[in-house]
PASE-206283 format. One record per residue: residue number from 1; chain; x, y, z of N, C-alpha, C in turn. Coordinates in Angstrom, 3 decimals, padded with zeros to 6 digits, always signed. Example, Ala and Ser with C-alpha at 12.3 -4.5 7.8 and 13.67 -1.06 7.14 Angstrom:
<atoms>
     n   chain        nc1        nc2        nc3       cac1       cac2       cac3        cc1        cc2        cc3
     1       A   +013.190   -005.690   +007.800   +012.300   -004.500   +007.800   +013.200   -003.300   +007.800
     2       A   +012.850   -002.250   +007.080   +013.670   -001.060   +007.140   +012.900   +000.030   +007.870
</atoms>
This chain:
<atoms>
     n   chain        nc1        nc2        nc3       cac1       cac2       cac3        cc1        cc2        cc3
     1       A   -018.978   -006.886   -003.590   -017.627   -006.232   -002.742   -016.419   -006.955   -003.166
     2       A   -016.394   -008.468   -002.967   -015.405   -009.061   -003.293   -014.651   -008.735   -004.905
     3       A   -015.455   -008.510   -005.938   -015.144   -008.219   -007.099   -014.371   -007.046   -007.251
     4       A   -014.881   -006.068   -006.167   -014.332   -004.841   -006.439   -012.848   -004.959   -005.707
     5       A   -012.542   -005.462   -004.637   -011.454   -005.628   -004.105   -010.335   -006.541   -004.871
     6       A   -010.931   -007.275   -005.447   -010.006   -008.334   -006.519   -009.712   -007.374   -007.854
     7       A   -010.446   -006.620   -008.104   -009.877   -005.577   -009.203   -008.736   -004.709   -008.553
     8       A   -008.975   -004.181   -007.556   -007.887   -003.334   -007.258   -006.709   -003.875   -006.898
     9       A   -006.915   -005.423   -006.277   -005.747   -006.420   -005.996   -004.673   -006.657   -007.535
    10       A   -005.469   -006.695   -008.413   -004.976   -007.126   -010.025   -003.955   -005.768   -010.288
    11       A   -004.842   -004.447   -010.124   -004.191   -003.357   -010.494   -002.910   -002.853   -009.594
    12       A   -002.961   -003.283   -008.362   -001.696   -003.002   -007.435   -000.786   -003.760   -007.466
    13       A   -000.895   -004.835   -007.957   -000.069   -005.853   -008.221   +000.749   -006.036   -009.481
    14       A   +000.339   -004.876   -010.397   +001.069   -004.577   -011.699   +002.124   -003.644   -011.344
    15       A   +002.132   -003.046   -010.074   +003.072   -001.922   -009.888   +004.445   -002.522   -009.931
    16       A   +005.479   -002.023   -010.594   +006.952   -002.889   -010.780   +007.405   -002.840   -009.212
    17       A   +008.089   -003.838   -008.845   +008.561   -004.088   -007.855   +007.857   -004.753   -006.731
    18       A   +006.705   -004.896   -006.779   +005.705   -005.373   -005.890   +005.907   -007.025   -005.814
    19       A   +006.443   -007.551   -004.883   +006.779   -009.055   -004.465   +005.215   -009.718   -004.233
    20       A   +004.179   -008.884   -003.298   +003.306   -009.477   -003.141   +002.164   -008.814   -002.750
    21       A   +001.223   -008.943   -003.435   -000.106   -008.285   -003.377   -001.537   -008.805   -002.883
    22       A   -002.113   -008.798   -001.810   -003.112   -009.577   -001.254   -004.446   -009.047   -000.530
    23       A   -005.532   -009.572   -000.389   -006.589   -008.801   +000.394   -006.446   -009.503   +001.707
    24       A   -006.039   -008.416   +002.765   -006.153   -009.288   +004.138   -004.637   -009.091   +004.763
    25       A   -004.656   -009.194   +005.897   -002.907   -009.065   +006.599   -002.812   -010.462   +007.199
    26       A   -002.321   -011.326   +006.512   -002.327   -012.464   +006.971   -001.000   -012.661   +008.281
    27       A   -001.253   -013.635   +009.191   -000.187   -013.586   +009.944   +001.141   -014.164   +009.645
    28       A   +001.311   -014.922   +008.557   +002.353   -015.352   +008.177   +003.409   -014.843   +007.002
    29       A   +003.485   -013.666   +007.117   +004.221   -012.609   +006.024   +005.573   -012.746   +006.308
    30       A   +006.246   -013.040   +005.419   +007.599   -013.468   +005.659   +008.584   -012.256   +004.869
    31       A   +009.841   -012.250   +005.257   +010.925   -011.252   +004.554   +010.539   -011.285   +003.076
    32       A   +010.624   -012.804   +002.511   +010.440   -013.007   +000.808   +009.288   -012.110   +000.493
    33       A   +008.106   -011.939   +001.070   +006.950   -011.284   +000.675   +007.266   -009.895   +000.622
    34       A   +008.075   -009.084   +000.757   +008.565   -007.602   +000.767   +008.968   -007.609   -000.579
    35       A   +008.798   -006.123   -001.146   +007.760   -005.310   -000.926   +006.441   -005.470   -000.861
    36       A   +005.505   -005.385   +000.069   +003.978   -006.040   +000.015   +003.083   -004.955   -000.562
    37       A   +002.134   -005.207   -000.916   +000.966   -004.477   -000.716   -000.205   -005.264   -000.122
    38       A   -001.114   -004.744   +000.874   -002.077   -005.768   +001.330   -003.382   -004.722   +001.570
    39       A   -004.609   -005.116   +001.055   -005.900   -004.320   +001.006   -006.817   -005.040   +002.264
    40       A   -007.046   -003.973   +002.920   -007.685   -004.351   +004.230   -009.007   -003.429   +004.068
    41       A   -010.380   -004.037   +004.137   -011.410   -003.032   +004.159   -011.634   -002.365   +005.199
    42       A   -011.917   -001.252   +005.716   -011.965   -000.914   +007.423   -013.619   -000.686   +007.390
    43       A   -014.300   -000.525   +006.535   -015.912   -000.021   +006.686   -016.425   -000.066   +005.302
    44       A   -017.632   -000.674   +005.557   -018.431   -000.637   +004.152   -019.912   -000.064   +004.407
    45       A   -020.592   +000.729   +003.595   -021.578   +001.325   +003.730   -022.398   +001.449   +002.633
    46       A   -023.856   +001.998   +002.873   -024.025   +002.239   +001.297   -023.695   +003.186   +000.551
    47       A   -023.696   +003.156   -000.927   -023.109   +004.403   -001.825   -024.283   +005.323   -002.229
    48       A   -023.542   +006.049   -002.850   -024.501   +007.075   -003.401   -025.589   +006.554   -004.450
    49       A   -025.019   +005.499   -005.351   -026.064   +004.964   -006.225   -026.628   +003.849   -005.799
    50       A   -027.821   +003.780   -005.995   -028.779   +002.328   -005.844   -027.896   +001.203   -006.139
    51       A   -028.085   +000.354   -004.914   -027.333   -000.974   -004.980   -025.792   -000.995   -005.007
    52       A   -025.183   +000.167   -004.777   -024.060   +000.174   -004.572   -023.280   +000.280   -002.991
    53       A   -021.958   +000.030   -003.005   -021.449   +000.000   -001.677   -020.158   +000.735   -001.653
    54       A   -020.042   +001.737   -000.623   -019.137   +002.980   -000.459   -017.975   +001.968   +000.577
    55       A   -016.839   +001.550   +000.223   -015.918   +001.117   +001.236   -015.096   +001.984   +001.350
    56       A   -014.387   +001.804   +002.672   -013.204   +002.521   +003.083   -012.298   +001.510   +003.429
    57       A   -011.009   +001.707   +002.751   -010.025   +000.750   +002.266   -008.543   +001.178   +003.234
    58       A   -008.018   +000.563   +003.782   -006.305   +000.753   +004.147   -005.577   -000.094   +002.992
    59       A   -004.745   +000.311   +002.453   -003.854   -000.280   +001.677   -002.730   -000.210   +002.056
    60       A   -002.346   -001.285   +002.636   -000.728   -001.150   +003.583   +000.257   -001.539   +002.451
    61       A   +001.491   -000.794   +002.564   +002.356   -001.163   +001.533   +003.815   -000.711   +002.689
    62       A   +004.965   -001.752   +002.233   +005.901   -001.766   +003.172   +007.190   -002.267   +002.030
    63       A   +008.334   -002.202   +003.217   +009.615   -002.684   +002.641   +010.464   -003.044   +003.788
    64       A   +011.358   -003.940   +003.737   +012.451   -004.123   +004.776   +013.515   -003.011   +005.091
    65       A   +013.684   -002.784   +006.381   +014.843   -002.121   +006.632   +016.058   -002.731   +006.568
    66       A   +016.882   -002.040   +005.448   +018.542   -002.445   +005.437   +019.261   -001.565   +006.251
    67       A   +019.746   -002.077   +007.525   +020.183   -001.169   +008.597   +021.830   -000.700   +008.131
    68       A   +022.429   -001.525   +007.194   +023.670   -001.242   +006.920   +023.726   -001.064   +005.549
    69       A   +022.655   -000.294   +004.928   +022.802   +000.294   +003.698   +023.445   +001.483   +003.207
    70       A   +024.851   +001.384   +003.276   +025.483   +002.662   +002.974   +026.103   +003.050   +001.643
    71       A   +025.197   +002.395   +000.546   +025.593   +002.474   -000.764   +024.589   +003.549   -001.030
    72       A   +024.810   +004.820   -001.401   +023.961   +006.126   -001.769   +023.208   +005.758   -002.776
    73       A   +021.824   +006.304   -002.741   +021.206   +006.356   -004.115   +021.690   +007.186   -005.135
    74       A   +021.075   +007.632   -006.096   +021.290   +008.828   -007.032   +021.214   +010.243   -006.422
    75       A   +020.765   +010.035   -005.491   +020.195   +011.683   -004.456   +021.175   +011.550   -003.384
    76       A   +022.071   +010.622   -003.428   +023.049   +010.809   -001.844   +022.410   +010.127   -000.783
    77       A   +021.266   +009.606   -000.831   +020.306   +009.014   +000.099   +020.939   +007.729   +000.844
    78       A   +021.160   +007.461   +001.962   +021.355   +006.269   +002.508   +020.317   +005.602   +003.239
    79       A   +020.424   +004.650   +004.123   +019.663   +003.886   +004.909   +018.106   +004.429   +005.138
    80       A   +017.328   +005.086   +006.108   +016.176   +005.080   +006.126   +015.844   +006.177   +005.163
    81       A   +016.552   +007.385   +005.011   +016.308   +008.428   +003.989   +016.019   +007.256   +002.223
    82       A   +016.936   +006.496   +002.129   +016.958   +005.624   +001.228   +015.505   +005.043   +001.001
    83       A   +015.162   +004.399   +001.923   +013.831   +003.766   +002.150   +012.605   +004.338   +002.153
    84       A   +012.684   +005.590   +002.870   +011.752   +006.602   +002.762   +011.402   +007.021   +001.301
    85       A   +012.268   +007.136   +000.230   +012.265   +007.785   -000.926   +011.624   +006.649   -001.443
    86       A   +012.040   +005.228   -001.589   +011.481   +004.176   -002.147   +009.908   +003.886   -001.836
    87       A   +009.696   +004.106   -000.635   +008.346   +003.918   -000.105   +007.343   +005.232   -000.772
    88       A   +007.770   +006.226   -000.989   +007.027   +007.436   -001.289   +007.037   +007.183   -002.646
    89       A   +007.944   +006.832   -003.435   +007.665   +006.134   -004.716   +006.360   +005.261   -005.065
    90       A   +006.602   +004.109   -003.978   +005.360   +003.172   -004.207   +004.328   +003.901   -003.643
    91       A   +003.994   +004.538   -002.856   +002.899   +005.402   -002.103   +002.340   +005.831   -003.815
    92       A   +003.246   +006.899   -004.243   +002.808   +007.608   -005.504   +002.310   +006.536   -006.779
    93       A   +002.857   +005.753   -006.718   +002.203   +004.444   -007.705   +001.088   +004.059   -007.249
    94       A   +000.759   +003.688   -006.241   -000.521   +002.959   -005.255   -001.581   +004.234   -005.752
    95       A   -001.310   +005.598   -005.089   -002.397   +006.382   -005.261   -002.791   +006.913   -006.689
    96       A   -001.902   +006.645   -007.690   -001.931   +006.584   -008.931   -002.979   +005.452   -009.604
    97       A   -002.724   +004.532   -009.288   -003.394   +003.317   -009.479   -004.715   +002.985   -008.852
    98       A   -005.188   +003.785   -007.496   -006.396   +003.877   -006.915   -007.036   +004.845   -007.901
    99       A   -006.662   +005.734   -007.880   -007.332   +006.686   -009.110   -007.970   +006.556   -010.418
   100       A   -006.821   +005.872   -011.070   -007.343   +004.960   -012.022   -008.553   +004.148   -011.909
   101       A   -008.581   +003.595   -010.647   -009.759   +002.692   -010.629   -011.017   +003.340   -010.059
   102       A   -010.788   +004.533   -009.742   -011.942   +005.133   -009.410   -012.101   +005.456   -007.721
   103       A   -011.143   +005.039   -007.029   -010.693   +005.252   -005.667   -010.566   +006.894   -005.254
   104       A   -011.033   +007.309   -004.265   -010.552   +008.820   -003.590   -009.310   +008.440   -002.526
   105       A   -008.563   +009.263   -002.780   -007.429   +009.110   -001.972   -007.719   +010.039   -000.619
   106       A   -007.489   +009.709   +000.400   -007.827   +010.501   +001.738   -006.426   +010.665   +002.383
   107       A   -005.722   +009.681   +002.688   -004.375   +010.163   +003.510   -003.740   +009.031   +003.698
   108       A   -002.257   +009.143   +003.779   -001.319   +008.556   +003.973   -000.816   +008.210   +005.797
   109       A   -000.827   +007.134   +006.324   -000.775   +006.903   +007.746   +000.652   +006.198   +007.737
   110       A   +001.761   +006.959   +008.427   +002.890   +005.753   +008.625   +003.460   +005.387   +010.039
   111       A   +004.359   +004.534   +009.774   +004.548   +003.420   +011.477   +005.227   +004.309   +012.312
   112       A   +005.498   +005.434   +012.048   +006.579   +006.612   +012.816   +007.811   +005.753   +013.207
   113       A   +008.324   +005.045   +012.294   +009.777   +004.372   +012.624   +009.641   +003.575   +013.703
   114       A   +008.568   +002.892   +014.097   +008.256   +001.749   +015.413   +008.678   +000.435   +015.347
   115       A   +008.766   -000.076   +013.913   +009.177   -001.220   +013.648   +010.731   -001.456   +013.359
   116       A   +011.429   -002.222   +013.773   +012.893   -002.302   +013.601   +012.870   -003.021   +012.556
   117       A   +012.388   -003.884   +011.968   +012.822   -004.594   +010.694   +012.083   -004.246   +009.132
   118       A   +011.157   -003.631   +009.461   +010.271   -003.307   +008.513   +009.774   -001.928   +008.568
   119       A   +009.601   -001.491   +007.252   +008.769   +000.014   +007.219   +007.345   -000.287   +006.560
   120       A   +006.465   +000.050   +007.597   +005.086   -000.023   +006.814   +004.471   +001.160   +007.073
   121       A   +003.718   +001.504   +005.790   +002.733   +002.519   +005.625   +001.400   +002.334   +005.117
   122       A   +000.416   +002.752   +005.208   -000.943   +002.594   +005.004   -001.673   +003.878   +004.166
   123       A   -002.225   +003.650   +002.995   -002.829   +004.858   +002.283   -004.170   +004.302   +002.785
   124       A   -005.120   +005.618   +003.016   -006.694   +005.458   +003.206   -006.993   +005.906   +002.050
   125       A   -008.024   +005.094   +001.830   -009.029   +005.747   +000.491   -010.501   +005.248   +000.721
   126       A   -011.487   +005.815   -000.195   -012.689   +005.172   -000.503   -012.978   +004.935   -001.706
   127       A   -013.578   +003.340   -001.738   -014.159   +003.633   -003.207   -015.617   +003.102   -003.238
   128       A   -016.294   +003.115   -004.464   -017.704   +002.991   -004.600   -018.125   +001.704   -005.416
   129       A   -018.500   +000.948   -005.494   -019.278   +000.049   -006.868   -019.908   -000.803   -006.283
</atoms>
């Protein structure tokens, strides 16, 4: 199972702009670690093939909120709209990388703007190996 997670970590760490990609949500994440990706297994069970395991995985990703970011992007977005656009671009890259690794995308969960300094989302997926 760890080999499977490490392979995913390597693939996701190669996404342009990602500063840190690790397995697990450690306590000492700092602003210098963002944009982040964290792989957190949520459930493991027997897979379809003999001796395979199916893993339900949460892939957390996030970026810091820039409250005074009033410089528009190419679409005229500022502040949270600009951040959402960047996060959804990162989400798309994560989903693509996971699909290339054989994972099945299930859904994306957002933090509903509850965090004041960072915006965090999580892709939920299944992978077997």
